[in-house]
PyMOL Python script that loads the backbone (N, CA, C, O; Angstrom):
from pymol import cmd

cmd.read_pdbstr("""\
ATOM      1  N   MET A   1     -21.369-133.348 -36.742  1.00  0.00           N
ATOM      2  CA  MET A   1     -21.196-132.411 -35.630  1.00  0.00           C
ATOM      3  C   MET A   1     -20.581-131.184 -35.696  1.00  0.00           C
ATOM      4  O   MET A   1     -19.760-131.356 -36.597  1.00  0.00           O
ATOM      5  N   ALA A   2     -20.440-129.844 -35.237  1.00  0.00           N
ATOM      6  CA  ALA A   2     -20.103-128.807 -35.537  1.00  0.00           C
ATOM      7  C   ALA A   2     -19.048-128.974 -34.514  1.00  0.00           C
ATOM      8  O   ALA A   2     -18.982-129.769 -33.576  1.00  0.00           O
ATOM      9  N   THR A   3     -18.027-127.802 -35.008  1.00  0.00           N
ATOM     10  CA  THR A   3     -17.105-127.851 -33.898  1.00  0.00           C
ATOM     11  C   THR A   3     -17.240-126.655 -33.592  1.00  0.00           C
ATOM     12  O   THR A   3     -17.820-125.837 -34.307  1.00  0.00           O
ATOM     13  N   LYS A   4     -16.657-126.376 -32.357  1.00  0.00           N
ATOM     14  CA  LYS A   4     -16.689-124.941 -32.023  1.00  0.00           C
ATOM     15  C   LYS A   4     -15.116-123.984 -31.722  1.00  0.00           C
ATOM     16  O   LYS A   4     -14.068-124.231 -31.125  1.00  0.00           O
ATOM     17  N   LYS A   5     -15.783-122.539 -32.679  1.00  0.00           N
ATOM     18  CA  LYS A   5     -14.200-122.381 -32.476  1.00  0.00           C
ATOM     19  C   LYS A   5     -14.033-121.542 -31.213  1.00  0.00           C
ATOM     20  O   LYS A   5     -14.759-120.670 -30.735  1.00  0.00           O
ATOM     21  N   LYS A   6     -12.842-122.066 -30.800  1.00  0.00           N
ATOM     22  CA  LYS A   6     -12.079-121.136 -29.723  1.00  0.00           C
ATOM     23  C   LYS A   6     -11.717-119.441 -29.744  1.00  0.00           C
ATOM     24  O   LYS A   6     -10.948-119.068 -30.630  1.00  0.00           O
ATOM     25  N   ILE A   7     -12.195-118.541 -28.899  1.00  0.00           N
ATOM     26  CA  ILE A   7     -11.798-117.151 -29.738  1.00  0.00           C
ATOM     27  C   ILE A   7     -11.014-117.374 -28.181  1.00  0.00           C
ATOM     28  O   ILE A   7     -11.345-117.800 -27.074  1.00  0.00           O
ATOM     29  N   VAL A   8      -9.343-116.614 -29.056  1.00  0.00           N
ATOM     30  CA  VAL A   8      -8.652-115.890 -27.791  1.00  0.00           C
ATOM     31  C   VAL A   8      -8.487-114.429 -27.848  1.00  0.00           C
ATOM     32  O   VAL A   8      -8.913-113.686 -28.732  1.00  0.00           O
ATOM     33  N   ALA A   9      -8.003-114.198 -27.093  1.00  0.00           N
ATOM     34  CA  ALA A   9      -7.794-112.692 -26.689  1.00  0.00           C
ATOM     35  C   ALA A   9      -6.388-112.455 -26.625  1.00  0.00           C
ATOM     36  O   ALA A   9      -5.632-112.666 -25.677  1.00  0.00           O
ATOM     37  N   LYS A  10      -6.144-112.010 -27.707  1.00  0.00           N
ATOM     38  CA  LYS A  10      -4.627-111.176 -28.255  1.00  0.00           C
ATOM     39  C   LYS A  10      -4.263-110.230 -26.982  1.00  0.00           C
ATOM     40  O   LYS A  10      -5.035-109.307 -26.724  1.00  0.00           O
ATOM     41  N   LYS A  11      -3.403-110.383 -26.387  1.00  0.00           N
ATOM     42  CA  LYS A  11      -2.475-109.556 -25.256  1.00  0.00           C
ATOM     43  C   LYS A  11      -2.433-108.710 -25.954  1.00  0.00           C
ATOM     44  O   LYS A  11      -2.293-108.719 -27.177  1.00  0.00           O
ATOM     45  N   VAL A  12      -2.598-107.534 -24.964  1.00  0.00           N
ATOM     46  CA  VAL A  12      -2.283-106.318 -25.463  1.00  0.00           C
ATOM     47  C   VAL A  12      -1.262-105.731 -24.500  1.00  0.00           C
ATOM     48  O   VAL A  12      -1.183-105.554 -23.284  1.00  0.00           O
ATOM     49  N   LYS A  13       0.034-105.345 -26.371  1.00  0.00           N
ATOM     50  CA  LYS A  13       0.845-104.554 -25.039  1.00  0.00           C
ATOM     51  C   LYS A  13       0.995-103.300 -24.625  1.00  0.00           C
ATOM     52  O   LYS A  13       0.717-102.283 -25.261  1.00  0.00           O
ATOM     53  N   LYS A  14       1.506-103.392 -23.384  1.00  0.00           N
ATOM     54  CA  LYS A  14       1.660-102.179 -22.531  1.00  0.00           C
ATOM     55  C   LYS A  14       2.641-101.110 -23.441  1.00  0.00           C
ATOM     56  O   LYS A  14       3.712-101.488 -23.915  1.00  0.00           O
ATOM     57  N   PRO A  15       2.132 -99.761 -23.607  1.00  0.00           N
ATOM     58  CA  PRO A  15       3.126 -98.866 -24.285  1.00  0.00           C
ATOM     59  C   PRO A  15       4.129 -98.147 -23.308  1.00  0.00           C
ATOM     60  O   PRO A  15       3.678 -97.758 -22.230  1.00  0.00           O
ATOM     61  N   ILE A  16       5.454 -97.943 -23.604  1.00  0.00           N
ATOM     62  CA  ILE A  16       6.778 -97.743 -23.232  1.00  0.00           C
ATOM     63  C   ILE A  16       6.690 -96.402 -22.599  1.00  0.00           C
ATOM     64  O   ILE A  16       6.106 -95.437 -23.092  1.00  0.00           O
ATOM     65  N   VAL A  17       7.223 -96.420 -21.638  1.00  0.00           N
ATOM     66  CA  VAL A  17       6.569 -94.767 -20.866  1.00  0.00           C
ATOM     67  C   VAL A  17       8.176 -94.869 -20.527  1.00  0.00           C
ATOM     68  O   VAL A  17       8.774 -95.813 -20.009  1.00  0.00           O
ATOM     69  N   LYS A  18       8.759 -93.438 -21.040  1.00  0.00           N
ATOM     70  CA  LYS A  18      10.051 -93.192 -21.090  1.00  0.00           C
ATOM     71  C   LYS A  18      10.050 -92.190 -20.138  1.00  0.00           C
ATOM     72  O   LYS A  18       9.355 -91.189 -20.308  1.00  0.00           O
ATOM     73  N   LYS A  19      10.967 -92.379 -18.840  1.00  0.00           N
ATOM     74  CA  LYS A  19      11.464 -91.546 -18.366  1.00  0.00           C
ATOM     75  C   LYS A  19      12.314 -90.366 -18.341  1.00  0.00           C
ATOM     76  O   LYS A  19      13.025 -90.233 -19.337  1.00  0.00           O
ATOM     77  N   SER A  20      12.379 -89.749 -17.712  1.00  0.00           N
ATOM     78  CA  SER A  20      13.016 -88.264 -18.238  1.00  0.00           C
ATOM     79  C   SER A  20      14.095 -88.517 -17.738  1.00  0.00           C
ATOM     80  O   SER A  20      14.167 -89.190 -16.710  1.00  0.00           O
ATOM     81  N   ILE A  21      15.018 -88.099 -18.275  1.00  0.00           N
ATOM     82  CA  ILE A  21      16.990 -87.989 -17.207  1.00  0.00           C
ATOM     83  C   ILE A  21      16.550 -87.752 -16.172  1.00  0.00           C
ATOM     84  O   ILE A  21      16.285 -88.743 -15.491  1.00  0.00           O
ATOM     85  N   ALA A  22      16.276 -86.430 -15.584  1.00  0.00           N
ATOM     86  CA  ALA A  22      15.927 -86.128 -14.137  1.00  0.00           C
ATOM     87  C   ALA A  22      14.950 -87.339 -13.673  1.00  0.00           C
ATOM     88  O   ALA A  22      15.667 -88.192 -13.150  1.00  0.00           O
ATOM     89  N   ALA A  23      14.267 -87.543 -13.668  1.00  0.00           N
ATOM     90  CA  ALA A  23      13.751 -88.778 -13.286  1.00  0.00           C
ATOM     91  C   ALA A  23      14.637 -89.951 -13.107  1.00  0.00           C
ATOM     92  O   ALA A  23      14.392 -90.538 -12.053  1.00  0.00           O
ATOM     93  N   ARG A  24      15.220 -90.271 -13.536  1.00  0.00           N
ATOM     94  CA  ARG A  24      16.252 -91.306 -13.842  1.00  0.00           C
ATOM     95  C   ARG A  24      17.980 -90.745 -12.866  1.00  0.00           C
ATOM     96  O   ARG A  24      18.676 -91.275 -11.999  1.00  0.00           O
ATOM     97  N   ARG A  25      18.010 -90.047 -13.280  1.00  0.00           N
ATOM     98  CA  ARG A  25      19.165 -89.830 -12.098  1.00  0.00           C
ATOM     99  C   ARG A  25      18.637 -89.336 -10.828  1.00  0.00           C
ATOM    100  O   ARG A  25      19.520 -88.981 -10.048  1.00  0.00           O
ATOM    101  N   GLY A  26      17.398 -89.214 -10.398  1.00  0.00           N
ATOM    102  CA  GLY A  26      17.103 -88.987  -9.250  1.00  0.00           C
ATOM    103  C   GLY A  26      17.666 -87.145  -8.650  1.00  0.00           C
ATOM    104  O   GLY A  26      18.249 -86.805  -7.621  1.00  0.00           O
ATOM    105  N   SER A  27      17.233 -86.442  -9.662  1.00  0.00           N
ATOM    106  CA  SER A  27      17.806 -84.945  -9.626  1.00  0.00           C
ATOM    107  C   SER A  27      17.081 -84.221  -8.424  1.00  0.00           C
ATOM    108  O   SER A  27      15.900 -84.484  -8.196  1.00  0.00           O
ATOM    109  N   SER A  28      17.743 -83.357  -7.691  1.00  0.00           N
ATOM    110  CA  SER A  28      16.869 -82.506  -6.876  1.00  0.00           C
ATOM    111  C   SER A  28      16.156 -81.647  -7.956  1.00  0.00           C
ATOM    112  O   SER A  28      16.433 -81.785  -9.147  1.00  0.00           O
ATOM    113  N   PHE A  29      15.333 -80.854  -7.560  1.00  0.00           N
ATOM    114  CA  PHE A  29      14.386 -79.736  -8.494  1.00  0.00           C
ATOM    115  C   PHE A  29      15.467 -78.078  -7.968  1.00  0.00           C
ATOM    116  O   PHE A  29      15.507 -77.014  -8.586  1.00  0.00           O
ATOM    117  N   TRP A  30      15.966 -78.325  -7.081  1.00  0.00           N
ATOM    118  CA  TRP A  30      16.813 -76.967  -6.865  1.00  0.00           C
ATOM    119  C   TRP A  30      18.127 -77.496  -7.521  1.00  0.00           C
ATOM    120  O   TRP A  30      18.849 -76.586  -7.929  1.00  0.00           O
ATOM    121  N   ARG A  31      18.517 -78.539  -7.681  1.00  0.00           N
ATOM    122  CA  ARG A  31      19.571 -78.515  -8.655  1.00  0.00           C
ATOM    123  C   ARG A  31      20.473 -77.930  -9.224  1.00  0.00           C
ATOM    124  O   ARG A  31      20.679 -78.716 -10.149  1.00  0.00           O
ATOM    125  N   ILE A  32      21.335 -76.932  -9.390  1.00  0.00           N
ATOM    126  CA  ILE A  32      21.373 -76.343 -11.216  1.00  0.00           C
ATOM    127  C   ILE A  32      22.260 -76.896 -11.566  1.00  0.00           C
ATOM    128  O   ILE A  32      23.392 -77.029 -11.102  1.00  0.00           O
ATOM    129  N   GLU A  33      21.409 -77.532 -13.086  1.00  0.00           N
ATOM    130  CA  GLU A  33      22.607 -77.786 -14.257  1.00  0.00           C
ATOM    131  C   GLU A  33      22.551 -76.909 -15.448  1.00  0.00           C
ATOM    132  O   GLU A  33      21.474 -76.621 -15.969  1.00  0.00           O
ATOM    133  N   PHE A  34      23.653 -76.491 -15.878  1.00  0.00           N
ATOM    134  CA  PHE A  34      24.225 -75.575 -16.815  1.00  0.00           C
ATOM    135  C   PHE A  34      23.870 -76.145 -18.131  1.00  0.00           C
ATOM    136  O   PHE A  34      24.467 -77.219 -18.069  1.00  0.00           O
ATOM    137  N   ASN A  35      23.245 -76.121 -19.360  1.00  0.00           N
ATOM    138  CA  ASN A  35      23.130 -76.898 -20.152  1.00  0.00           C
ATOM    139  C   ASN A  35      23.228 -75.627 -21.310  1.00  0.00           C
ATOM    140  O   ASN A  35      23.464 -74.496 -20.884  1.00  0.00           O
ATOM    141  N   VAL A  36      23.067 -75.815 -22.582  1.00  0.00           N
ATOM    142  CA  VAL A  36      22.665 -75.300 -23.852  1.00  0.00           C
ATOM    143  C   VAL A  36      20.998 -73.793 -23.407  1.00  0.00           C
ATOM    144  O   VAL A  36      20.800 -72.579 -23.466  1.00  0.00           O
ATOM    145  N   ASN A  37      20.379 -74.911 -23.059  1.00  0.00           N
ATOM    146  CA  ASN A  37      19.202 -73.933 -22.641  1.00  0.00           C
ATOM    147  C   ASN A  37      19.603 -72.806 -21.649  1.00  0.00           C
ATOM    148  O   ASN A  37      19.309 -71.612 -21.704  1.00  0.00           O
ATOM    149  N   THR A  38      20.270 -73.405 -20.821  1.00  0.00           N
ATOM    150  CA  THR A  38      20.637 -72.067 -19.582  1.00  0.00           C
ATOM    151  C   THR A  38      21.484 -70.867 -20.720  1.00  0.00           C
ATOM    152  O   THR A  38      21.234 -69.662 -20.688  1.00  0.00           O
ATOM    153  N   VAL A  39      22.274 -71.364 -21.467  1.00  0.00           N
ATOM    154  CA  VAL A  39      23.068 -69.769 -21.655  1.00  0.00           C
ATOM    155  C   VAL A  39      21.699 -69.539 -22.825  1.00  0.00           C
ATOM    156  O   VAL A  39      21.547 -68.318 -22.878  1.00  0.00           O
ATOM    157  N   TYR A  40      20.714 -70.189 -23.718  1.00  0.00           N
ATOM    158  CA  TYR A  40      19.779 -69.132 -24.289  1.00  0.00           C
ATOM    159  C   TYR A  40      19.056 -68.472 -23.457  1.00  0.00           C
ATOM    160  O   TYR A  40      18.879 -67.331 -23.883  1.00  0.00           O
ATOM    161  N   TRP A  41      18.353 -68.730 -22.070  1.00  0.00           N
ATOM    162  CA  TRP A  41      17.792 -67.834 -21.671  1.00  0.00           C
ATOM    163  C   TRP A  41      18.250 -67.061 -20.881  1.00  0.00           C
ATOM    164  O   TRP A  41      17.476 -66.271 -20.341  1.00  0.00           O
ATOM    165  N   LEU A  42      19.693 -67.037 -20.550  1.00  0.00           N
ATOM    166  CA  LEU A  42      20.114 -65.865 -19.873  1.00  0.00           C
ATOM    167  C   LEU A  42      20.516 -65.349 -20.891  1.00  0.00           C
ATOM    168  O   LEU A  42      21.423 -64.687 -20.387  1.00  0.00           O
ATOM    169  N   VAL A  43      20.591 -64.975 -22.627  1.00  0.00           N
ATOM    170  CA  VAL A  43      21.052 -64.195 -23.217  1.00  0.00           C
ATOM    171  C   VAL A  43      19.382 -63.608 -23.938  1.00  0.00           C
ATOM    172  O   VAL A  43      19.289 -62.506 -24.478  1.00  0.00           O
ATOM    173  N   ILE A  44      18.579 -64.261 -23.849  1.00  0.00           N
ATOM    174  CA  ILE A  44      17.154 -63.734 -23.760  1.00  0.00           C
ATOM    175  C   ILE A  44      16.755 -62.584 -22.748  1.00  0.00           C
ATOM    176  O   ILE A  44      16.225 -61.488 -22.933  1.00  0.00           O
ATOM    177  N   GLY A  45      17.201 -63.232 -21.613  1.00  0.00           N
ATOM    178  CA  GLY A  45      16.935 -62.477 -20.246  1.00  0.00           C
ATOM    179  C   GLY A  45      17.802 -61.199 -20.301  1.00  0.00           C
ATOM    180  O   GLY A  45      17.310 -60.175 -19.826  1.00  0.00           O
ATOM    181  N   LEU A  46      18.850 -61.161 -20.752  1.00  0.00           N
ATOM    182  CA  LEU A  46      19.715 -60.234 -20.515  1.00  0.00           C
ATOM    183  C   LEU A  46      19.302 -58.595 -21.943  1.00  0.00           C
ATOM    184  O   LEU A  46      19.327 -57.369 -21.836  1.00  0.00           O
ATOM    185  N   ALA A  47      18.894 -59.817 -23.391  1.00  0.00           N
ATOM    186  CA  ALA A  47      18.513 -58.611 -23.787  1.00  0.00           C
ATOM    187  C   ALA A  47      17.171 -58.208 -23.590  1.00  0.00           C
ATOM    188  O   ALA A  47      16.989 -57.074 -24.034  1.00  0.00           O
ATOM    189  N   ILE A  48      16.058 -58.777 -23.034  1.00  0.00           N
ATOM    190  CA  ILE A  48      15.347 -58.246 -22.632  1.00  0.00           C
ATOM    191  C   ILE A  48      15.578 -56.767 -21.409  1.00  0.00           C
ATOM    192  O   ILE A  48      15.231 -55.593 -21.282  1.00  0.00           O
ATOM    193  N   ILE A  49      16.219 -57.593 -20.868  1.00  0.00           N
ATOM    194  CA  ILE A  49      16.621 -55.913 -19.672  1.00  0.00           C
ATOM    195  C   ILE A  49      17.246 -54.838 -20.208  1.00  0.00           C
ATOM    196  O   ILE A  49      17.363 -53.718 -19.710  1.00  0.00           O
ATOM    197  N   ALA A  50      17.728 -55.328 -21.481  1.00  0.00           N
ATOM    198  CA  ALA A  50      18.560 -53.898 -22.077  1.00  0.00           C
ATOM    199  C   ALA A  50      17.889 -53.027 -22.605  1.00  0.00           C
ATOM    200  O   ALA A  50      17.964 -51.798 -22.590  1.00  0.00           O
ATOM    201  N   THR A  51      16.738 -54.239 -23.421  1.00  0.00           N
ATOM    202  CA  THR A  51      16.225 -53.321 -23.964  1.00  0.00           C
ATOM    203  C   THR A  51      15.265 -52.337 -23.090  1.00  0.00           C
ATOM    204  O   THR A  51      15.011 -51.144 -23.258  1.00  0.00           O
ATOM    205  N   ALA A  52      14.842 -53.216 -22.142  1.00  0.00           N
ATOM    206  CA  ALA A  52      13.945 -52.431 -20.939  1.00  0.00           C
ATOM    207  C   ALA A  52      14.695 -51.256 -20.611  1.00  0.00           C
ATOM    208  O   ALA A  52      14.230 -50.116 -20.617  1.00  0.00           O
ATOM    209  N   THR A  53      15.988 -51.606 -20.297  1.00  0.00           N
ATOM    210  CA  THR A  53      16.272 -50.082 -20.099  1.00  0.00           C
ATOM    211  C   THR A  53      16.814 -48.959 -20.860  1.00  0.00           C
ATOM    212  O   THR A  53      17.013 -47.817 -20.447  1.00  0.00           O
ATOM    213  N   TRP A  54      17.081 -49.557 -22.327  1.00  0.00           N
ATOM    214  CA  TRP A  54      16.908 -48.368 -23.037  1.00  0.00           C
ATOM    215  C   TRP A  54      15.642 -47.601 -24.062  1.00  0.00           C
ATOM    216  O   TRP A  54      15.607 -46.598 -24.775  1.00  0.00           O
ATOM    217  N   THR A  55      14.648 -48.705 -23.675  1.00  0.00           N
ATOM    218  CA  THR A  55      13.474 -47.598 -23.537  1.00  0.00           C
ATOM    219  C   THR A  55      12.797 -46.764 -22.583  1.00  0.00           C
ATOM    220  O   THR A  55      11.824 -46.019 -22.702  1.00  0.00           O
ATOM    221  N   TYR A  56      13.731 -47.141 -21.350  1.00  0.00           N
ATOM    222  CA  TYR A  56      13.197 -45.900 -19.619  1.00  0.00           C
ATOM    223  C   TYR A  56      14.472 -45.648 -20.159  1.00  0.00           C
ATOM    224  O   TYR A  56      15.044 -46.617 -19.661  1.00  0.00           O
ATOM    225  N   ASN A  57      15.269 -45.118 -20.751  1.00  0.00           N
ATOM    226  CA  ASN A  57      16.439 -43.811 -20.690  1.00  0.00           C
ATOM    227  C   ASN A  57      15.401 -42.915 -21.825  1.00  0.00           C
ATOM    228  O   ASN A  57      14.899 -41.830 -21.534  1.00  0.00           O
ATOM    229  N   THR A  58      15.188 -43.686 -23.286  1.00  0.00           N
ATOM    230  CA  THR A  58      14.809 -42.794 -24.105  1.00  0.00           C
ATOM    231  C   THR A  58      13.604 -42.038 -23.603  1.00  0.00           C
ATOM    232  O   THR A  58      13.434 -40.856 -23.900  1.00  0.00           O
ATOM    233  N   ASN A  59      12.680 -42.786 -22.764  1.00  0.00           N
ATOM    234  CA  ASN A  59      11.426 -42.278 -22.252  1.00  0.00           C
ATOM    235  C   ASN A  59      11.866 -40.958 -21.749  1.00  0.00           C
ATOM    236  O   ASN A  59      11.470 -39.907 -22.252  1.00  0.00           O
ATOM    237  N   GLN A  60      12.883 -41.036 -20.516  1.00  0.00           N
ATOM    238  CA  GLN A  60      13.625 -39.884 -19.956  1.00  0.00           C
ATOM    239  C   GLN A  60      14.025 -38.790 -20.993  1.00  0.00           C
ATOM    240  O   GLN A  60      13.166 -37.918 -21.117  1.00  0.00           O
ATOM    241  N   GLN A  61      14.945 -38.668 -21.631  1.00  0.00           N
ATOM    242  CA  GLN A  61      14.979 -38.172 -22.667  1.00  0.00           C
ATOM    243  C   GLN A  61      14.042 -37.382 -23.083  1.00  0.00           C
ATOM    244  O   GLN A  61      14.175 -36.176 -22.877  1.00  0.00           O
ATOM    245  N   ILE A  62      13.169 -37.757 -23.595  1.00  0.00           N
ATOM    246  CA  ILE A  62      12.674 -37.379 -24.485  1.00  0.00           C
ATOM    247  C   ILE A  62      11.831 -36.467 -23.143  1.00  0.00           C
ATOM    248  O   ILE A  62      11.852 -35.264 -23.401  1.00  0.00           O
ATOM    249  N   SER A  63      11.403 -36.658 -22.342  1.00  0.00           N
ATOM    250  CA  SER A  63      10.408 -35.971 -20.680  1.00  0.00           C
ATOM    251  C   SER A  63      11.157 -34.544 -21.198  1.00  0.00           C
ATOM    252  O   SER A  63      10.766 -33.391 -21.380  1.00  0.00           O
ATOM    253  N   ASP A  64      12.289 -35.166 -21.319  1.00  0.00           N
ATOM    254  CA  ASP A  64      13.091 -33.953 -20.404  1.00  0.00           C
ATOM    255  C   ASP A  64      13.283 -32.927 -21.385  1.00  0.00           C
ATOM    256  O   ASP A  64      13.596 -31.832 -20.919  1.00  0.00           O
ATOM    257  N   ILE A  65      13.169 -33.013 -22.651  1.00  0.00           N
ATOM    258  CA  ILE A  65      13.126 -32.887 -23.918  1.00  0.00           C
ATOM    259  C   ILE A  65      12.175 -31.538 -23.762  1.00  0.00           C
ATOM    260  O   ILE A  65      12.431 -30.341 -23.641  1.00  0.00           O
ATOM    261  N   TYR A  66      10.689 -32.480 -23.837  1.00  0.00           N
ATOM    262  CA  TYR A  66       9.530 -31.931 -23.349  1.00  0.00           C
ATOM    263  C   TYR A  66       9.444 -30.806 -21.834  1.00  0.00           C
ATOM    264  O   TYR A  66       8.748 -29.814 -22.051  1.00  0.00           O
ATOM    265  N   ASP A  67       9.954 -30.863 -20.642  1.00  0.00           N
ATOM    266  CA  ASP A  67      10.136 -29.940 -19.755  1.00  0.00           C
ATOM    267  C   ASP A  67      10.576 -28.682 -20.000  1.00  0.00           C
ATOM    268  O   ASP A  67       9.977 -27.615 -19.864  1.00  0.00           O
ATOM    269  N   SER A  68      11.601 -28.888 -20.349  1.00  0.00           N
ATOM    270  CA  SER A  68      12.805 -27.778 -20.960  1.00  0.00           C
ATOM    271  C   SER A  68      11.849 -27.182 -22.337  1.00  0.00           C
ATOM    272  O   SER A  68      12.213 -26.039 -22.613  1.00  0.00           O
ATOM    273  N   ILE A  69      10.936 -27.593 -23.081  1.00  0.00           N
ATOM    274  CA  ILE A  69      10.262 -26.302 -23.972  1.00  0.00           C
ATOM    275  C   ILE A  69       8.739 -26.147 -22.765  1.00  0.00           C
ATOM    276  O   ILE A  69       8.177 -25.086 -22.493  1.00  0.00           O
ATOM    277  N   ASP A  70       8.487 -27.089 -22.400  1.00  0.00           N
ATOM    278  CA  ASP A  70       7.329 -25.941 -21.430  1.00  0.00           C
ATOM    279  C   ASP A  70       8.025 -24.999 -20.531  1.00  0.00           C
ATOM    280  O   ASP A  70       7.254 -24.076 -20.271  1.00  0.00           O
ATOM    281  N   GLN A  71       9.357 -24.833 -19.854  1.00  0.00           N
ATOM    282  CA  GLN A  71       9.795 -24.122 -19.593  1.00  0.00           C
ATOM    283  C   GLN A  71       9.927 -23.244 -20.179  1.00  0.00           C
ATOM    284  O   GLN A  71       8.958 -22.502 -20.019  1.00  0.00           O
ATOM    285  N   THR A  72      10.837 -22.739 -21.021  1.00  0.00           N
ATOM    286  CA  THR A  72      11.043 -21.698 -22.431  1.00  0.00           C
ATOM    287  C   THR A  72       9.532 -21.652 -22.435  1.00  0.00           C
ATOM    288  O   THR A  72       9.248 -21.625 -21.237  1.00  0.00           O
ATOM    289  N   ASN A  73       8.507 -21.630 -23.068  1.00  0.00           N
ATOM    290  CA  ASN A  73       7.303 -21.183 -22.839  1.00  0.00           C
ATOM    291  C   ASN A  73       6.798 -20.403 -21.635  1.00  0.00           C
ATOM    292  O   ASN A  73       6.171 -19.355 -21.790  1.00  0.00           O
ATOM    293  N   SER A  74       7.006 -20.790 -20.712  1.00  0.00           N
ATOM    294  CA  SER A  74       6.324 -20.438 -19.607  1.00  0.00           C
ATOM    295  C   SER A  74       7.012 -19.287 -19.189  1.00  0.00           C
ATOM    296  O   SER A  74       6.586 -18.397 -18.453  1.00  0.00           O
ATOM    297  N   VAL A  75       8.201 -19.390 -19.765  1.00  0.00           N
ATOM    298  CA  VAL A  75       8.955 -17.593 -19.567  1.00  0.00           C
ATOM    299  C   VAL A  75       8.637 -16.603 -20.358  1.00  0.00           C
ATOM    300  O   VAL A  75       8.971 -15.429 -20.202  1.00  0.00           O
ATOM    301  N   ASN A  76       7.751 -17.210 -21.537  1.00  0.00           N
ATOM    302  CA  ASN A  76       7.740 -16.478 -22.896  1.00  0.00           C
ATOM    303  C   ASN A  76       6.161 -16.219 -22.606  1.00  0.00           C
ATOM    304  O   ASN A  76       5.979 -15.095 -23.074  1.00  0.00           O
ATOM    305  N   ASP A  77       5.095 -16.617 -22.147  1.00  0.00           N
ATOM    306  CA  ASP A  77       4.285 -16.401 -21.791  1.00  0.00           C
ATOM    307  C   ASP A  77       4.206 -15.409 -20.212  1.00  0.00           C
ATOM    308  O   ASP A  77       3.268 -14.625 -20.353  1.00  0.00           O
ATOM    309  N   ASP A  78       4.742 -15.251 -19.090  1.00  0.00           N
ATOM    310  CA  ASP A  78       4.531 -13.791 -18.749  1.00  0.00           C
ATOM    311  C   ASP A  78       5.204 -13.119 -19.530  1.00  0.00           C
ATOM    312  O   ASP A  78       5.450 -12.273 -18.670  1.00  0.00           O
ATOM    313  N   VAL A  79       5.736 -12.732 -20.422  1.00  0.00           N
ATOM    314  CA  VAL A  79       6.142 -10.877 -21.433  1.00  0.00           C
ATOM    315  C   VAL A  79       4.782 -10.966 -21.992  1.00  0.00           C
ATOM    316  O   VAL A  79       4.499 -11.825 -22.827  1.00  0.00           O
ATOM    317  N   VAL A  80       4.080 -10.253 -21.633  1.00  0.00           N
ATOM    318  CA  VAL A  80       3.141  -9.423 -22.249  1.00  0.00           C
ATOM    319  C   VAL A  80       3.813  -8.319 -23.680  1.00  0.00           C
ATOM    320  O   VAL A  80       4.637  -7.421 -23.505  1.00  0.00           O
ATOM    321  N   SER A  81       3.235  -8.679 -24.953  1.00  0.00           N
ATOM    322  CA  SER A  81       3.640  -7.783 -25.701  1.00  0.00           C
ATOM    323  C   SER A  81       2.506  -7.129 -26.932  1.00  0.00           C
ATOM    324  O   SER A  81       2.196  -7.726 -27.963  1.00  0.00           O
ATOM    325  N   PRO A  82       2.180  -6.241 -26.660  1.00  0.00           N
ATOM    326  CA  PRO A  82       0.973  -5.678 -27.552  1.00  0.00           C
ATOM    327  C   PRO A  82       1.463  -6.374 -29.136  1.00  0.00           C
ATOM    328  O   PRO A  82       2.549  -6.899 -29.382  1.00  0.00           O
ATOM    329  N   THR A  83       0.294  -6.188 -30.080  1.00  0.00           N
ATOM    330  CA  THR A  83       0.906  -6.858 -31.434  1.00  0.00           C
ATOM    331  C   THR A  83       0.526  -6.096 -32.061  1.00  0.00           C
ATOM    332  O   THR A  83       1.065  -6.029 -33.166  1.00  0.00           O
ATOM    333  N   HIS A  84      -0.561  -5.116 -31.764  1.00  0.00           N
ATOM    334  CA  HIS A  84      -1.659  -3.801 -32.439  1.00  0.00           C
ATOM    335  C   HIS A  84      -1.442  -2.503 -31.885  1.00  0.00           C
ATOM    336  O   HIS A  84      -1.172  -2.494 -30.684  1.00  0.00           O
ATOM    337  N   LYS A  85      -1.498  -1.389 -32.482  1.00  0.00           N
ATOM    338  CA  LYS A  85      -2.122  -0.759 -31.116  1.00  0.00           C
ATOM    339  C   LYS A  85      -3.749   0.094 -31.600  1.00  0.00           C
ATOM    340  O   LYS A  85      -4.197   0.620 -32.620  1.00  0.00           O
ATOM    341  N   ALA A  86      -4.174  -0.134 -30.350  1.00  0.00           N
ATOM    342  CA  ALA A  86      -5.864   0.288 -30.931  1.00  0.00           C
ATOM    343  C   ALA A  86      -5.665   1.606 -31.420  1.00  0.00           C
ATOM    344  O   ALA A  86      -4.795   2.447 -31.198  1.00  0.00           O
ATOM    345  N   THR A  87      -6.637   1.587 -32.111  1.00  0.00           N
ATOM    346  CA  THR A  87      -7.058   3.344 -32.720  1.00  0.00           C
ATOM    347  C   THR A  87      -7.913   3.703 -31.563  1.00  0.00           C
ATOM    348  O   THR A  87      -7.514   4.673 -30.919  1.00  0.00           O
ATOM    349  N   ASN A  88      -9.040   3.110 -31.148  1.00  0.00           N
ATOM    350  CA  ASN A  88      -9.813   3.401 -30.635  1.00  0.00           C
ATOM    351  C   ASN A  88      -9.945   2.714 -29.725  1.00  0.00           C
ATOM    352  O   ASN A  88     -10.260   1.534 -29.886  1.00  0.00           O
ATOM    353  N   PRO A  89      -9.626   3.561 -27.787  1.00  0.00           N
ATOM    354  CA  PRO A  89      -9.334   2.234 -27.094  1.00  0.00           C
ATOM    355  C   PRO A  89     -10.768   2.825 -26.244  1.00  0.00           C
ATOM    356  O   PRO A  89     -11.216   3.972 -26.268  1.00  0.00           O
ATOM    357  N   SER A  90     -11.255   1.728 -25.564  1.00  0.00           N
ATOM    358  CA  SER A  90     -11.851   1.982 -25.122  1.00  0.00           C
ATOM    359  C   SER A  90     -12.607   2.517 -23.951  1.00  0.00           C
ATOM    360  O   SER A  90     -13.774   2.850 -23.744  1.00  0.00           O
ATOM    361  N   TYR A  91     -11.440   2.472 -23.229  1.00  0.00           N
ATOM    362  CA  TYR A  91     -10.926   3.075 -21.945  1.00  0.00           C
ATOM    363  C   TYR A  91     -11.603   4.781 -21.262  1.00  0.00           C
ATOM    364  O   TYR A  91     -11.161   5.244 -20.211  1.00  0.00           O
TER     365      TYR A  91
END
""", "prot")
cmd.dss("prot")
cmd.show_as("cartoon", "prot")
cmd.util.cbc("prot")
cmd.orient("prot")
């Protein structure tokens, strides 16, 4: 007589889901909490703002230089000085 083998399904463990620290504390989204990451982001933000300000000021200085060169050249363009005399004028 053949004996029947009993097939038993193995129990599968559910994966452990870790809740974040904020979820465990029940903190609000609008709550301000300072930590090391806050300092990093403040430094990065200030560096970006300083770089943007420096770039803008440098661009303005270069633009002022070009404007002064254009103004100087336009004053000189109004003065007409002959470079050579015509030996045979056509008038």
